[in-house]
C-alpha positions as CSV (number, residue, x, y, z in Angstrom):
1,X,16.0,-20.4,17.1
2,X,15.1,-20.6,13.5
3,X,17.4,-19.9,10.6
4,X,17.1,-16.2,9.6
5,X,16.1,-15.3,6.0
6,X,17.1,-12.3,3.9
7,X,13.5,-11.1,3.9
8,X,13.4,-10.8,7.8
9,X,13.4,-7.5,9.6
10,X,15.3,-7.2,12.9
11,X,13.5,-7.6,16.2
12,X,14.4,-4.0,17.1
13,X,12.6,-2.8,14.0
14,X,9.6,-5.0,14.8
15,X,9.3,-3.5,18.3
16,X,7.9,-0.3,16.7
17,X,4.6,-2.1,15.8
18,X,4.6,-5.0,18.2
19,X,2.2,-3.3,20.8
20,X,-0.3,-2.5,18.1
21,X,-0.3,-6.0,16.6
22,X,-0.5,-7.7,20.1
23,X,-3.7,-5.8,20.8
24,X,-5.5,-7.5,17.9
25,X,-7.2,-9.9,20.2
26,X,-7.6,-10.2,24.0
27,X,-5.3,-12.9,25.3
28,X,-7.3,-15.6,27.1
29,X,-4.3,-17.9,27.3
30,X,-0.5,-17.6,26.8
31,X,0.5,-17.0,23.1
32,X,2.2,-20.1,21.7
33,X,3.9,-18.5,18.8
34,X,6.2,-15.5,18.5
35,X,4.6,-12.6,16.7
36,X,7.9,-11.7,15.2
37,X,8.2,-15.1,13.5
38,X,4.6,-14.7,12.2
39,X,5.4,-11.3,10.8
40,X,8.5,-12.5,9.1
41,X,6.6,-15.5,7.7
42,X,4.1,-13.1,6.0
43,X,7.1,-11.0,4.8
44,X,8.8,-14.2,3.4
45,X,5.6,-15.0,1.4
46,X,5.3,-11.4,0.2
47,X,9.0,-11.2,-1.0
48,X,9.3,-14.7,-2.4
49,X,5.8,-15.0,-4.0
50,X,5.3,-18.5,-2.6
51,X,1.9,-20.0,-1.6
52,X,0.8,-20.1,2.0
53,X,1.2,-23.9,2.1
54,X,4.8,-23.5,0.9
55,X,6.1,-21.5,3.8
56,X,9.2,-23.1,5.3
57,X,8.6,-25.4,8.2
58,X,10.9,-23.2,10.4
59,X,8.1,-20.7,10.6
60,X,4.9,-21.3,12.5
61,X,2.3,-23.4,10.7
62,X,0.9,-21.7,7.6
63,X,-2.6,-21.8,8.9
64,X,-1.5,-20.0,12.0
65,X,0.3,-17.4,10.0
66,X,-2.7,-16.9,7.7
67,X,-5.0,-16.6,10.7
68,X,-2.9,-13.8,12.1
69,X,-2.7,-12.0,8.8
70,X,-6.5,-12.2,8.5
71,X,-6.8,-10.7,12.0
72,X,-4.4,-7.9,11.2
73,X,-6.3,-7.2,7.9
74,X,-9.8,-7.1,9.5
75,X,-11.7,-3.8,8.9
76,X,-12.0,-1.6,12.0
77,X,-13.3,1.8,12.8
78,X,-9.8,3.4,12.1
79,X,-8.9,0.9,9.4
80,X,-7.2,-2.4,9.7
81,X,-4.2,-2.8,12.1
82,X,-1.9,-2.8,9.0
83,X,-3.5,0.5,7.9
84,X,-3.0,2.0,11.4
85,X,0.6,0.8,11.6
86,X,1.4,2.2,8.2
87,X,-0.4,5.6,8.1
88,X,-0.8,6.6,11.8
89,X,2.5,5.1,13.0
90,X,5.3,4.8,10.5
91,X,4.5,7.3,7.7
92,X,4.1,10.3,10.1
93,X,7.2,9.2,12.0
94,X,9.2,8.9,8.8
95,X,8.2,12.5,7.8
96,X,9.0,13.9,11.1
97,X,12.4,12.2,11.0
98,X,13.1,14.0,7.7
99,X,12.2,17.4,9.3
100,X,8.8,17.5,7.7
101,X,5.3,18.0,9.2
102,X,3.6,14.6,9.8
103,X,0.9,15.5,7.2
104,X,1.8,16.7,3.7
105,X,0.5,19.6,1.7
106,X,1.1,18.1,-1.7
107,X,0.1,14.6,-3.0
108,X,1.0,12.9,-6.2
109,X,-1.5,10.4,-7.6
110,X,-1.2,7.6,-10.1
111,X,-2.6,4.2,-11.0
112,X,-1.0,0.8,-12.0
113,X,-2.8,-1.9,-13.8
114,X,-1.8,-5.5,-12.8
115,X,-2.6,-8.8,-14.5
116,X,-4.6,-11.5,-12.7
117,X,-3.6,-15.1,-12.2
118,X,-6.1,-17.9,-12.5
119,X,-6.6,-17.9,-8.7
120,X,-7.7,-14.3,-8.5
121,X,-11.3,-13.8,-7.7
122,X,-12.2,-10.3,-9.1
123,X,-11.0,-8.7,-12.3
124,X,-11.9,-6.2,-15.0
125,X,-10.4,-5.1,-18.3
126,X,-8.3,-2.0,-18.8
127,X,-8.9,-1.2,-22.4
128,X,-6.2,1.5,-22.5
129,X,-3.4,-0.7,-21.3
130,X,-4.9,-4.0,-22.6
131,X,-4.7,-5.6,-19.1
132,X,-7.2,-7.9,-17.5
133,X,-7.0,-7.8,-13.8
134,X,-7.0,-5.1,-11.1
135,X,-5.8,-1.6,-10.7
136,X,-3.8,0.0,-7.8
137,X,-4.4,3.6,-7.0
138,X,-2.0,5.4,-4.7
139,X,-1.4,9.0,-3.5
140,X,2.1,9.7,-2.2
141,X,3.9,12.7,-0.8
142,X,7.2,14.2,-2.1
143,X,9.1,11.5,-0.2
144,X,7.2,8.7,-2.0
145,X,5.4,7.7,1.2
146,X,1.7,6.5,0.8
147,X,-1.1,8.5,2.3
148,X,-4.0,7.0,0.3
149,X,-4.3,3.6,-1.3
150,X,-7.2,1.8,-3.1
151,X,-7.5,-1.4,-5.1
152,X,-10.2,-1.7,-7.8
153,X,-10.9,-3.9,-10.7
154,X,-9.1,-2.8,-13.9
155,X,-12.1,-1.2,-15.7
156,X,-12.4,1.5,-13.0
157,X,-11.0,4.8,-14.4
158,X,-8.0,6.4,-12.8
159,X,-10.1,9.4,-11.7
160,X,-12.7,7.3,-9.9
161,X,-10.0,5.1,-8.2
162,X,-8.1,8.2,-7.0
163,X,-11.2,9.7,-5.5
164,X,-12.0,6.4,-3.8
165,X,-8.5,6.3,-2.3
166,X,-8.7,10.0,-1.1
167,X,-12.2,9.5,0.4
168,X,-10.9,6.5,2.4
169,X,-8.2,8.7,4.0
170,X,-9.7,12.1,3.9
171,X,-9.6,12.5,7.7
172,X,-5.8,12.4,7.6
173,X,-5.4,14.7,4.6
174,X,-6.7,18.0,6.1
175,X,-3.4,19.9,5.3
176,X,-3.3,18.9,1.6
177,X,-3.5,21.9,-0.6
178,X,-2.7,20.5,-4.0
179,X,-2.9,17.1,-5.9
180,X,-0.5,16.5,-8.8
181,X,-1.6,14.1,-11.5
182,X,-0.9,13.3,-15.2
183,X,-3.1,14.0,-18.2
184,X,-5.3,10.9,-17.4
185,X,-6.9,12.8,-14.6
186,X,-7.9,15.9,-16.7
187,X,-11.5,17.0,-16.3
188,X,-13.6,19.2,-14.2
189,X,-15.5,16.4,-12.4
190,X,-12.2,15.0,-10.9
191,X,-11.1,18.5,-9.8
192,X,-14.5,19.1,-8.2
193,X,-14.3,15.7,-6.5
194,X,-10.9,16.4,-5.0
195,X,-12.0,19.8,-3.9
196,X,-15.1,18.3,-2.2
197,X,-13.1,15.4,-0.6
198,X,-9.9,17.1,0.7
199,X,-10.4,20.7,-0.2
200,X,-7.4,20.7,-2.6
201,X,-6.8,21.9,-6.1
202,X,-5.6,19.6,-9.0
203,X,-2.4,20.3,-11.0
204,X,-2.0,18.4,-14.3
205,X,1.6,17.7,-15.3
206,X,1.7,17.7,-19.1
207,X,4.2,16.0,-21.3
208,X,6.6,17.8,-23.6
209,X,5.0,18.9,-26.8
210,X,8.2,18.0,-28.6
211,X,7.5,14.3,-28.0
212,X,10.9,13.7,-26.5
213,X,11.6,11.8,-23.3
214,X,11.8,14.1,-20.3
215,X,11.4,13.5,-16.6
216,X,8.3,15.3,-15.5
217,X,9.0,17.2,-12.2
218,X,7.8,15.3,-9.1
219,X,5.8,12.8,-11.2
220,X,8.7,10.3,-11.1
221,X,8.2,10.1,-7.3
222,X,5.0,8.1,-7.6
223,X,6.6,5.8,-10.2
224,X,9.4,5.1,-7.8
225,X,6.8,4.1,-5.1
226,X,5.4,1.6,-7.6
227,X,8.9,0.3,-8.2
228,X,9.3,-0.3,-4.5
229,X,6.2,-2.5,-4.6
230,X,7.7,-4.5,-7.5
231,X,10.5,-5.7,-5.2
232,X,7.9,-8.0,-3.8
233,X,7.2,-11.0,-6.1
234,X,3.8,-11.6,-4.6
235,X,2.8,-8.2,-6.1
236,X,4.1,-8.8,-9.6
237,X,0.7,-10.2,-10.5
238,X,-2.6,-10.3,-8.6
239,X,-3.3,-13.8,-7.2
240,X,-5.7,-12.8,-4.4
241,X,-9.3,-13.8,-4.3
242,X,-10.4,-10.5,-2.7
243,X,-9.5,-6.9,-3.5
244,X,-9.0,-6.1,0.2
245,X,-6.3,-8.8,0.5
246,X,-4.4,-7.2,-2.3
247,X,-4.8,-3.8,-0.5
248,X,-3.4,-5.3,2.8
249,X,-0.4,-6.8,1.0
250,X,0.4,-3.4,-0.5
251,X,0.2,-1.8,2.9
252,X,2.3,-4.6,4.4
253,X,5.0,-4.0,1.7
254,X,5.1,-0.2,2.4
255,X,5.1,-0.8,6.2
256,X,8.1,-3.2,5.9
257,X,9.9,-0.6,3.8
258,X,9.5,2.0,6.5
259,X,10.5,-0.4,9.3
260,X,13.8,-1.2,7.5
261,X,14.6,2.5,7.6
262,X,14.5,2.7,11.4
């Protein structure tokens, strides 16, 4: 038995996704490591922001942990195993638990520019926010749960990134009727793109003309979702060589958040 860490989830919570993760590869010999310990090791790295080689020795070897994370992140027909565990397992279950339909009718979209570290492999420059790095695009429901996520280099516009995220998840968004966005998404091309992708209309939430601080209705929800990600030090900056790795860590963070609510 290893020493538990504050970042760990309970074994009961992990059981909700264990069958899915166990089917990542066919077993040709008995597994020598506990998948629960592997999952908690990735979670420790995500929460603490340490390097793979700096994982505590009580966890399985870092190469083993990294290998399992790579397997869970592999692209598949229905998305990676982390994508399946998040969207098709936990997000729908969390909505049903709240008395909602498993698929939303309203989505709120936004983007977040994140600075790169020297180890990051891909980057762009966001001239509006003066940030050199990547950009995270998410679409959440009124509970703040993610239904579409995309990671691009920072020079990609918010509109293009949002369409990329929606296209990647359009099969699960058949009930969406409206997409709420800020003034950065204004324009007929974006509205037409959303209509063609998910068949929804676009609502633009405008700021107060009096130039005073005011909370825009429902717009704060997506900002709270970004704040949830900021609880993971690994996500404070982008240090990943590939954009897909950044995407998988974002999904891992949201997945853990939902598992803790079980």
